[in-house]
PDB file of N, H, CA, C and O in Angstrom:
ATOM      1  N   MET A   1      38.584 -23.973-144.390  1.00  0.00           N
ATOM      2  CA  MET A   1      38.174 -23.141-143.277  1.00  0.00           C
ATOM      3  C   MET A   1      36.683 -23.281-142.945  1.00  0.00           C
ATOM      4  O   MET A   1      36.318 -23.201-141.772  1.00  0.00           O
ATOM      5  N   PRO A   2      35.802 -23.488-143.949  1.00  0.00           N
ATOM      6  CA  PRO A   2      34.393 -23.615-143.593  1.00  0.00           C
ATOM      7  C   PRO A   2      34.122 -24.817-142.685  1.00  0.00           C
ATOM      8  O   PRO A   2      33.210 -24.773-141.860  1.00  0.00           O
ATOM      9  N   GLY A   3      34.898 -25.878-142.827  1.00  0.00           N
ATOM     10  H   GLY A   3      35.640 -25.914-143.498  1.00  0.00           H
ATOM     11  CA  GLY A   3      34.715 -27.035-141.953  1.00  0.00           C
ATOM     12  C   GLY A   3      34.972 -26.686-140.504  1.00  0.00           C
ATOM     13  O   GLY A   3      34.214 -27.080-139.617  1.00  0.00           O
ATOM     14  N   LEU A   4      36.032 -25.953-140.267  1.00  0.00           N
ATOM     15  H   LEU A   4      36.648 -25.633-140.987  1.00  0.00           H
ATOM     16  CA  LEU A   4      36.359 -25.524-138.905  1.00  0.00           C
ATOM     17  C   LEU A   4      35.288 -24.589-138.366  1.00  0.00           C
ATOM     18  O   LEU A   4      34.900 -24.694-137.202  1.00  0.00           O
ATOM     19  N   LEU A   5      34.811 -23.683-139.195  1.00  0.00           N
ATOM     20  H   LEU A   5      35.126 -23.598-140.141  1.00  0.00           H
ATOM     21  CA  LEU A   5      33.736 -22.788-138.765  1.00  0.00           C
ATOM     22  C   LEU A   5      32.472 -23.577-138.437  1.00  0.00           C
ATOM     23  O   LEU A   5      31.733 -23.219-137.519  1.00  0.00           O
ATOM     24  N   GLY A   6      32.226 -24.648-139.185  1.00  0.00           N
ATOM     25  H   GLY A   6      32.826 -24.939-139.930  1.00  0.00           H
ATOM     26  CA  GLY A   6      31.090 -25.508-138.894  1.00  0.00           C
ATOM     27  C   GLY A   6      31.222 -26.173-137.540  1.00  0.00           C
ATOM     28  O   GLY A   6      30.253 -26.251-136.784  1.00  0.00           O
ATOM     29  N   VAL A   7      32.412 -26.651-137.232  1.00  0.00           N
ATOM     30  H   VAL A   7      33.199 -26.587-137.846  1.00  0.00           H
ATOM     31  CA  VAL A   7      32.652 -27.274-135.923  1.00  0.00           C
ATOM     32  C   VAL A   7      32.447 -26.254-134.810  1.00  0.00           C
ATOM     33  O   VAL A   7      31.819 -26.557-133.796  1.00  0.00           O
ATOM     34  N   LEU A   8      32.968 -25.059-134.994  1.00  0.00           N
ATOM     35  H   LEU A   8      33.479 -24.813-135.818  1.00  0.00           H
ATOM     36  CA  LEU A   8      32.806 -24.018-133.976  1.00  0.00           C
ATOM     37  C   LEU A   8      31.339 -23.669-133.773  1.00  0.00           C
ATOM     38  O   LEU A   8      30.873 -23.557-132.639  1.00  0.00           O
ATOM     39  N   ALA A   9      30.614 -23.498-134.870  1.00  0.00           N
ATOM     40  H   ALA A   9      30.993 -23.590-135.792  1.00  0.00           H
ATOM     41  CA  ALA A   9      29.188 -23.168-134.764  1.00  0.00           C
ATOM     42  C   ALA A   9      28.420 -24.299-134.075  1.00  0.00           C
ATOM     43  O   ALA A   9      27.557 -24.045-133.235  1.00  0.00           O
ATOM     44  N   ALA A  10      28.735 -25.539-134.431  1.00  0.00           N
ATOM     45  H   ALA A  10      29.436 -25.745-135.114  1.00  0.00           H
ATOM     46  CA  ALA A  10      28.053 -26.681-133.818  1.00  0.00           C
ATOM     47  C   ALA A  10      28.355 -26.765-132.332  1.00  0.00           C
ATOM     48  O   ALA A  10      27.472 -27.062-131.527  1.00  0.00           O
ATOM     49  N   SER A  11      29.597 -26.505-131.973  1.00  0.00           N
ATOM     50  H   SER A  11      30.314 -26.264-132.627  1.00  0.00           H
ATOM     51  CA  SER A  11      29.963 -26.591-130.555  1.00  0.00           C
ATOM     52  C   SER A  11      29.308 -25.491-129.731  1.00  0.00           C
ATOM     53  O   SER A  11      29.186 -25.614-128.512  1.00  0.00           O
ATOM     54  N   MET A  12      28.885 -24.414-130.396  1.00  0.00           N
ATOM     55  H   MET A  12      28.983 -24.315-131.386  1.00  0.00           H
ATOM     56  CA  MET A  12      28.199 -23.331-129.703  1.00  0.00           C
ATOM     57  C   MET A  12      26.679 -23.490-129.780  1.00  0.00           C
ATOM     58  O   MET A  12      25.935 -22.661-129.258  1.00  0.00           O
ATOM     59  N   GLY A  13      26.225 -24.567-130.437  1.00  0.00           N
ATOM     60  H   GLY A  13      26.830 -25.241-130.861  1.00  0.00           H
ATOM     61  CA  GLY A  13      24.795 -24.831-130.498  1.00  0.00           C
ATOM     62  C   GLY A  13      24.059 -24.192-131.658  1.00  0.00           C
ATOM     63  O   GLY A  13      22.831 -24.249-131.712  1.00  0.00           O
ATOM     64  N   ASP A  14      24.786 -23.580-132.592  1.00  0.00           N
ATOM     65  H   ASP A  14      25.784 -23.534-132.547  1.00  0.00           H
ATOM     66  CA  ASP A  14      24.147 -22.932-133.737  1.00  0.00           C
ATOM     67  C   ASP A  14      24.114 -23.910-134.911  1.00  0.00           C
ATOM     68  O   ASP A  14      24.984 -23.881-135.781  1.00  0.00           O
ATOM     69  N   ARG A  15      23.117 -24.762-134.922  1.00  0.00           N
ATOM     70  H   ARG A  15      22.410 -24.786-134.215  1.00  0.00           H
ATOM     71  CA  ARG A  15      23.012 -25.812-135.927  1.00  0.00           C
ATOM     72  C   ARG A  15      22.896 -25.258-137.342  1.00  0.00           C
ATOM     73  O   ARG A  15      23.539 -25.766-138.261  1.00  0.00           O
ATOM     74  N   ASP A  16      22.088 -24.227-137.521  1.00  0.00           N
ATOM     75  H   ASP A  16      21.566 -23.815-136.775  1.00  0.00           H
ATOM     76  CA  ASP A  16      21.898 -23.683-138.865  1.00  0.00           C
ATOM     77  C   ASP A  16      23.211 -23.175-139.449  1.00  0.00           C
ATOM     78  O   ASP A  16      23.532 -23.451-140.605  1.00  0.00           O
ATOM     79  N   ALA A  17      23.963 -22.437-138.648  1.00  0.00           N
ATOM     80  H   ALA A  17      23.702 -22.213-137.709  1.00  0.00           H
ATOM     81  CA  ALA A  17      25.259 -21.940-139.124  1.00  0.00           C
ATOM     82  C   ALA A  17      26.216 -23.096-139.373  1.00  0.00           C
ATOM     83  O   ALA A  17      26.959 -23.086-140.353  1.00  0.00           O
ATOM     84  N   ALA A  18      26.203 -24.089-138.495  1.00  0.00           N
ATOM     85  H   ALA A  18      25.599 -24.097-137.698  1.00  0.00           H
ATOM     86  CA  ALA A  18      27.093 -25.239-138.652  1.00  0.00           C
ATOM     87  C   ALA A  18      26.834 -25.928-139.987  1.00  0.00           C
ATOM     88  O   ALA A  18      27.771 -26.197-140.739  1.00  0.00           O
ATOM     89  N   PHE A  19      25.577 -26.212-140.284  1.00  0.00           N
ATOM     90  H   PHE A  19      24.816 -25.994-139.674  1.00  0.00           H
ATOM     91  CA  PHE A  19      25.275 -26.908-141.529  1.00  0.00           C
ATOM     92  C   PHE A  19      25.528 -26.034-142.748  1.00  0.00           C
ATOM     93  O   PHE A  19      25.893 -26.544-143.808  1.00  0.00           O
ATOM     94  N   ALA A  20      25.342 -24.745-142.616  1.00  0.00           N
ATOM     95  H   ALA A  20      25.046 -24.330-141.756  1.00  0.00           H
ATOM     96  CA  ALA A  20      25.670 -23.845-143.727  1.00  0.00           C
ATOM     97  C   ALA A  20      27.169 -23.911-144.031  1.00  0.00           C
ATOM     98  O   ALA A  20      27.571 -23.956-145.193  1.00  0.00           O
ATOM     99  N   HIS A  21      27.990 -23.916-142.981  1.00  0.00           N
ATOM    100  H   HIS A  21      27.664 -23.879-142.036  1.00  0.00           H
ATOM    101  CA  HIS A  21      29.437 -24.008-143.184  1.00  0.00           C
ATOM    102  C   HIS A  21      29.840 -25.370-143.739  1.00  0.00           C
ATOM    103  O   HIS A  21      30.705 -25.450-144.612  1.00  0.00           O
ATOM    104  N   PHE A  22      29.224 -26.442-143.242  1.00  0.00           N
ATOM    105  H   PHE A  22      28.522 -26.377-142.533  1.00  0.00           H
ATOM    106  CA  PHE A  22      29.545 -27.766-143.756  1.00  0.00           C
ATOM    107  C   PHE A  22      29.128 -27.906-145.221  1.00  0.00           C
ATOM    108  O   PHE A  22      29.841 -28.522-146.014  1.00  0.00           O
ATOM    109  N   ASP A  23      27.975 -27.336-145.582  1.00  0.00           N
ATOM    110  H   ASP A  23      27.395 -26.835-144.938  1.00  0.00           H
ATOM    111  CA  ASP A  23      27.550 -27.351-146.984  1.00  0.00           C
ATOM    112  C   ASP A  23      28.560 -26.621-147.860  1.00  0.00           C
ATOM    113  O   ASP A  23      28.912 -27.088-148.943  1.00  0.00           O
ATOM    114  N   GLN A  24      29.018 -25.482-147.382  1.00  0.00           N
ATOM    115  H   GLN A  24      28.732 -25.102-146.502  1.00  0.00           H
ATOM    116  CA  GLN A  24      30.017 -24.711-148.130  1.00  0.00           C
ATOM    117  C   GLN A  24      31.305 -25.516-148.277  1.00  0.00           C
ATOM    118  O   GLN A  24      31.922 -25.527-149.342  1.00  0.00           O
ATOM    119  N   ALA A  25      31.698 -26.182-147.211  1.00  0.00           N
ATOM    120  H   ALA A  25      31.197 -26.173-146.346  1.00  0.00           H
ATOM    121  CA  ALA A  25      32.916 -26.990-147.259  1.00  0.00           C
ATOM    122  C   ALA A  25      32.788 -28.103-148.297  1.00  0.00           C
ATOM    123  O   ALA A  25      33.733 -28.381-149.036  1.00  0.00           O
ATOM    124  N   LEU A  26      31.619 -28.738-148.350  1.00  0.00           N
ATOM    125  H   LEU A  26      30.851 -28.513-147.750  1.00  0.00           H
ATOM    126  CA  LEU A  26      31.412 -29.774-149.362  1.00  0.00           C
ATOM    127  C   LEU A  26      31.458 -29.193-150.761  1.00  0.00           C
ATOM    128  O   LEU A  26      32.055 -29.781-151.663  1.00  0.00           O
ATOM    129  N   ASP A  27      30.830 -28.037-150.947  1.00  0.00           N
ATOM    130  H   ASP A  27      30.345 -27.559-150.215  1.00  0.00           H
ATOM    131  CA  ASP A  27      30.838 -27.389-152.254  1.00  0.00           C
ATOM    132  C   ASP A  27      32.255 -27.052-152.690  1.00  0.00           C
ATOM    133  O   ASP A  27      32.572 -27.099-153.879  1.00  0.00           O
ATOM    134  N   GLU A  28      33.101 -26.717-151.738  1.00  0.00           N
ATOM    135  H   GLU A  28      32.844 -26.679-150.772  1.00  0.00           H
ATOM    136  CA  GLU A  28      34.496 -26.378-152.031  1.00  0.00           C
ATOM    137  C   GLU A  28      35.398 -27.609-152.052  1.00  0.00           C
ATOM    138  O   GLU A  28      36.608 -27.503-152.254  1.00  0.00           O
ATOM    139  N   ARG A  29      34.790 -28.785-151.839  1.00  0.00           N
ATOM    140  H   ARG A  29      33.808 -28.872-151.675  1.00  0.00           H
ATOM    141  CA  ARG A  29      35.527 -30.047-151.812  1.00  0.00           C
ATOM    142  C   ARG A  29      36.602 -30.047-150.729  1.00  0.00           C
ATOM    143  O   ARG A  29      37.698 -30.583-150.894  1.00  0.00           O
ATOM    144  N   SER A  30      36.242 -29.433-149.641  1.00  0.00           N
ATOM    145  H   SER A  30      35.351 -28.997-149.507  1.00  0.00           H
ATOM    146  CA  SER A  30      37.098 -29.380-148.470  1.00  0.00           C
ATOM    147  C   SER A  30      37.061 -30.733-147.767  1.00  0.00           C
ATOM    148  O   SER A  30      36.255 -31.593-148.123  1.00  0.00           O
ATOM    149  N   MET A  31      37.905 -30.925-146.796  1.00  0.00           N
ATOM    150  H   MET A  31      38.560 -30.226-146.506  1.00  0.00           H
ATOM    151  CA  MET A  31      37.944 -32.181-146.061  1.00  0.00           C
ATOM    152  C   MET A  31      36.884 -32.178-144.963  1.00  0.00           C
ATOM    153  O   MET A  31      37.194 -32.373-143.788  1.00  0.00           O
ATOM    154  N   VAL A  32      35.643 -31.956-145.352  1.00  0.00           N
ATOM    155  H   VAL A  32      35.391 -31.798-146.306  1.00  0.00           H
ATOM    156  CA  VAL A  32      34.559 -31.818-144.388  1.00  0.00           C
ATOM    157  C   VAL A  32      34.257 -33.115-143.649  1.00  0.00           C
ATOM    158  O   VAL A  32      33.824 -33.072-142.498  1.00  0.00           O
ATOM    159  N   ILE A  33      34.471 -34.250-144.269  1.00  0.00           N
ATOM    160  H   ILE A  33      34.824 -34.285-145.204  1.00  0.00           H
ATOM    161  CA  ILE A  33      34.154 -35.509-143.605  1.00  0.00           C
ATOM    162  C   ILE A  33      34.971 -35.675-142.335  1.00  0.00           C
ATOM    163  O   ILE A  33      34.463 -36.186-141.337  1.00  0.00           O
ATOM    164  N   SER A  34      36.209 -35.259-142.356  1.00  0.00           N
ATOM    165  H   SER A  34      36.622 -34.844-143.167  1.00  0.00           H
ATOM    166  CA  SER A  34      37.012 -35.363-141.139  1.00  0.00           C
ATOM    167  C   SER A  34      36.430 -34.491-140.030  1.00  0.00           C
ATOM    168  O   SER A  34      36.511 -34.847-138.854  1.00  0.00           O
ATOM    169  N   TRP A  35      35.851 -33.363-140.395  1.00  0.00           N
ATOM    170  H   TRP A  35      35.786 -33.074-141.350  1.00  0.00           H
ATOM    171  CA  TRP A  35      35.228 -32.500-139.395  1.00  0.00           C
ATOM    172  C   TRP A  35      33.935 -33.116-138.882  1.00  0.00           C
ATOM    173  O   TRP A  35      33.585 -32.941-137.715  1.00  0.00           O
ATOM    174  N   LEU A  36      33.234 -33.824-139.727  1.00  0.00           N
ATOM    175  H   LEU A  36      33.518 -33.966-140.675  1.00  0.00           H
ATOM    176  CA  LEU A  36      31.947 -34.399-139.327  1.00  0.00           C
ATOM    177  C   LEU A  36      32.099 -35.529-138.320  1.00  0.00           C
ATOM    178  O   LEU A  36      31.119 -35.926-137.689  1.00  0.00           O
ATOM    179  N   ARG A  37      33.276 -36.039-138.162  1.00  0.00           N
ATOM    180  H   ARG A  37      34.072 -35.716-138.674  1.00  0.00           H
ATOM    181  CA  ARG A  37      33.535 -37.097-137.190  1.00  0.00           C
ATOM    182  C   ARG A  37      34.075 -36.537-135.866  1.00  0.00           C
ATOM    183  O   ARG A  37      34.322 -37.290-134.924  1.00  0.00           O
ATOM    184  N   ASP A  38      34.253 -35.229-135.804  1.00  0.00           N
ATOM    185  H   ASP A  38      34.052 -34.618-136.570  1.00  0.00           H
ATOM    186  CA  ASP A  38      34.821 -34.589-134.618  1.00  0.00           C
ATOM    187  C   ASP A  38      33.868 -34.726-133.432  1.00  0.00           C
ATOM    188  O   ASP A  38      32.674 -34.464-133.578  1.00  0.00           O
ATOM    189  N   PRO A  39      34.368 -35.130-132.258  1.00  0.00           N
ATOM    190  CA  PRO A  39      33.507 -35.270-131.074  1.00  0.00           C
ATOM    191  C   PRO A  39      32.848 -33.961-130.635  1.00  0.00           C
ATOM    192  O   PRO A  39      31.826 -33.990-129.949  1.00  0.00           O
ATOM    193  N   LEU A  40      33.410 -32.832-131.014  1.00  0.00           N
ATOM    194  H   LEU A  40      34.240 -32.810-131.570  1.00  0.00           H
ATOM    195  CA  LEU A  40      32.825 -31.549-130.619  1.00  0.00           C
ATOM    196  C   LEU A  40      31.446 -31.313-131.223  1.00  0.00           C
ATOM    197  O   LEU A  40      30.688 -30.480-130.727  1.00  0.00           O
ATOM    198  N   ILE A  41      31.117 -32.033-132.282  1.00  0.00           N
ATOM    199  H   ILE A  41      31.733 -32.709-132.686  1.00  0.00           H
ATOM    200  CA  ILE A  41      29.827 -31.792-132.923  1.00  0.00           C
ATOM    201  C   ILE A  41      28.834 -32.912-132.662  1.00  0.00           C
ATOM    202  O   ILE A  41      27.857 -33.058-133.396  1.00  0.00           O
ATOM    203  N   SER A  42      29.068 -33.687-131.644  1.00  0.00           N
ATOM    204  H   SER A  42      29.862 -33.569-131.047  1.00  0.00           H
ATOM    205  CA  SER A  42      28.175 -34.820-131.350  1.00  0.00           C
ATOM    206  C   SER A  42      26.730 -34.376-131.120  1.00  0.00           C
ATOM    207  O   SER A  42      25.806 -35.161-131.334  1.00  0.00           O
ATOM    208  N   ASP A  43      26.526 -33.147-130.695  1.00  0.00           N
ATOM    209  H   ASP A  43      27.277 -32.510-130.522  1.00  0.00           H
ATOM    210  CA  ASP A  43      25.163 -32.664-130.428  1.00  0.00           C
ATOM    211  C   ASP A  43      24.327 -32.483-131.691  1.00  0.00           C
ATOM    212  O   ASP A  43      23.102 -32.405-131.598  1.00  0.00           O
ATOM    213  N   ILE A  44      24.950 -32.414-132.868  1.00  0.00           N
ATOM    214  H   ILE A  44      25.945 -32.477-132.943  1.00  0.00           H
ATOM    215  CA  ILE A  44      24.166 -32.205-134.090  1.00  0.00           C
ATOM    216  C   ILE A  44      23.947 -33.501-134.868  1.00  0.00           C
ATOM    217  O   ILE A  44      23.313 -33.487-135.924  1.00  0.00           O
ATOM    218  N   ARG A  45      24.451 -34.592-134.372  1.00  0.00           N
ATOM    219  H   ARG A  45      24.966 -34.603-133.515  1.00  0.00           H
ATOM    220  CA  ARG A  45      24.350 -35.858-135.116  1.00  0.00           C
ATOM    221  C   ARG A  45      22.916 -36.371-135.224  1.00  0.00           C
ATOM    222  O   ARG A  45      22.626 -37.204-136.082  1.00  0.00           O
ATOM    223  N   ASP A  46      22.027 -35.895-134.379  1.00  0.00           N
ATOM    224  H   ASP A  46      22.263 -35.218-133.682  1.00  0.00           H
ATOM    225  CA  ASP A  46      20.632 -36.325-134.465  1.00  0.00           C
ATOM    226  C   ASP A  46      19.829 -35.507-135.476  1.00  0.00           C
ATOM    227  O   ASP A  46      18.662 -35.806-135.730  1.00  0.00           O
ATOM    228  N   ASP A  47      20.446 -34.483-136.049  1.00  0.00           N
ATOM    229  H   ASP A  47      21.394 -34.240-135.842  1.00  0.00           H
ATOM    230  CA  ASP A  47      19.785 -33.640-137.038  1.00  0.00           C
ATOM    231  C   ASP A  47      19.807 -34.356-138.392  1.00  0.00           C
ATOM    232  O   ASP A  47      20.847 -34.882-138.787  1.00  0.00           O
ATOM    233  N   PRO A  48      18.682 -34.383-139.105  1.00  0.00           N
ATOM    234  CA  PRO A  48      18.639 -35.064-140.411  1.00  0.00           C
ATOM    235  C   PRO A  48      19.661 -34.516-141.413  1.00  0.00           C
ATOM    236  O   PRO A  48      20.097 -35.234-142.312  1.00  0.00           O
ATOM    237  N   ARG A  49      20.034 -33.260-141.257  1.00  0.00           N
ATOM    238  H   ARG A  49      19.680 -32.677-140.527  1.00  0.00           H
ATOM    239  CA  ARG A  49      21.013 -32.669-142.184  1.00  0.00           C
ATOM    240  C   ARG A  49      22.378 -33.318-142.046  1.00  0.00           C
ATOM    241  O   ARG A  49      23.169 -33.307-142.989  1.00  0.00           O
ATOM    242  N   TYR A  50      22.661 -33.879-140.886  1.00  0.00           N
ATOM    243  H   TYR A  50      22.019 -33.888-140.119  1.00  0.00           H
ATOM    244  CA  TYR A  50      23.937 -34.563-140.651  1.00  0.00           C
ATOM    245  C   TYR A  50      24.055 -35.768-141.585  1.00  0.00           C
ATOM    246  O   TYR A  50      25.064 -35.928-142.271  1.00  0.00           O
ATOM    247  N   ALA A  51      23.035 -36.605-141.610  1.00  0.00           N
ATOM    248  H   ALA A  51      22.215 -36.476-141.052  1.00  0.00           H
ATOM    249  CA  ALA A  51      23.043 -37.777-142.492  1.00  0.00           C
ATOM    250  C   ALA A  51      23.051 -37.360-143.962  1.00  0.00           C
ATOM    251  O   ALA A  51      23.669 -38.023-144.795  1.00  0.00           O
ATOM    252  N   GLU A  52      22.370 -36.267-144.275  1.00  0.00           N
ATOM    253  H   GLU A  52      21.869 -35.729-143.598  1.00  0.00           H
ATOM    254  CA  GLU A  52      22.325 -35.785-145.657  1.00  0.00           C
ATOM    255  C   GLU A  52      23.713 -35.395-146.155  1.00  0.00           C
ATOM    256  O   GLU A  52      24.043 -35.632-147.318  1.00  0.00           O
ATOM    257  N   LEU A  53      24.525 -34.802-145.287  1.00  0.00           N
ATOM    258  H   LEU A  53      24.257 -34.610-144.343  1.00  0.00           H
ATOM    259  CA  LEU A  53      25.890 -34.450-145.690  1.00  0.00           C
ATOM    260  C   LEU A  53      26.674 -35.689-146.089  1.00  0.00           C
ATOM    261  O   LEU A  53      27.388 -35.683-147.092  1.00  0.00           O
ATOM    262  N   PHE A  54      26.543 -36.744-145.310  1.00  0.00           N
ATOM    263  H   PHE A  54      25.963 -36.749-144.495  1.00  0.00           H
ATOM    264  CA  PHE A  54      27.245 -37.990-145.632  1.00  0.00           C
ATOM    265  C   PHE A  54      26.720 -38.580-146.946  1.00  0.00           C
ATOM    266  O   PHE A  54      27.496 -39.075-147.763  1.00  0.00           O
ATOM    267  N   GLU A  55      25.412 -38.524-147.140  1.00  0.00           N
ATOM    268  H   GLU A  55      24.781 -38.122-146.476  1.00  0.00           H
ATOM    269  CA  GLU A  55      24.829 -39.050-148.372  1.00  0.00           C
ATOM    270  C   GLU A  55      25.355 -38.315-149.601  1.00  0.00           C
ATOM    271  O   GLU A  55      25.551 -38.919-150.656  1.00  0.00           O
ATOM    272  N   ARG A  56      25.579 -37.025-149.462  1.00  0.00           N
ATOM    273  H   ARG A  56      25.420 -36.534-148.606  1.00  0.00           H
ATOM    274  CA  ARG A  56      26.085 -36.237-150.582  1.00  0.00           C
ATOM    275  C   ARG A  56      27.444 -36.723-151.067  1.00  0.00           C
ATOM    276  O   ARG A  56      27.784 -36.553-152.238  1.00  0.00           O
ATOM    277  N   VAL A  57      28.217 -37.322-150.180  1.00  0.00           N
ATOM    278  H   VAL A  57      27.941 -37.461-149.229  1.00  0.00           H
ATOM    279  CA  VAL A  57      29.527 -37.816-150.585  1.00  0.00           C
ATOM    280  C   VAL A  57      29.553 -39.343-150.699  1.00  0.00           C
ATOM    281  O   VAL A  57      30.607 -39.934-150.934  1.00  0.00           O
ATOM    282  N   GLY A  58      28.396 -39.972-150.533  1.00  0.00           N
ATOM    283  H   GLY A  58      27.540 -39.492-150.342  1.00  0.00           H
ATOM    284  CA  GLY A  58      28.291 -41.400-150.722  1.00  0.00           C
ATOM    285  C   GLY A  58      28.695 -42.245-149.536  1.00  0.00           C
ATOM    286  O   GLY A  58      29.059 -43.409-149.705  1.00  0.00           O
ATOM    287  N   LEU A  59      28.639 -41.689-148.341  1.00  0.00           N
ATOM    288  H   LEU A  59      28.343 -40.744-148.203  1.00  0.00           H
ATOM    289  CA  LEU A  59      28.991 -42.420-147.125  1.00  0.00           C
ATOM    290  C   LEU A  59      27.800 -42.476-146.189  1.00  0.00           C
ATOM    291  O   LEU A  59      26.777 -41.837-146.435  1.00  0.00           O
ATOM    292  N   THR A  60      27.930 -43.242-145.114  1.00  0.00           N
ATOM    293  H   THR A  60      28.761 -43.762-144.914  1.00  0.00           H
ATOM    294  CA  THR A  60      26.904 -43.271-144.074  1.00  0.00           C
ATOM    295  C   THR A  60      27.524 -42.762-142.783  1.00  0.00           C
ATOM    296  O   THR A  60      28.711 -42.971-142.534  1.00  0.00           O
ATOM    297  N   PRO A  61      26.716 -42.088-141.955  1.00  0.00           N
ATOM    298  CA  PRO A  61      27.263 -41.530-140.698  1.00  0.00           C
ATOM    299  C   PRO A  61      27.702 -42.588-139.710  1.00  0.00           C
ATOM    300  O   PRO A  61      28.176 -42.258-138.622  1.00  0.00           O
TER     301      PRO A  61
END
């Protein structure tokens, strides 16, 4: 659920909430990577925290 909340927050422009939810999803070993590829969050891809999430799981954006 945190992944979905992250997508919703990102789509509404709330980057801080989006990344907080994505961090929680990673901590819970949720399927956050699938959410990070969602077109609805394209506006946050320029944020350094976006690349950091991928690095945490050993992938590149």
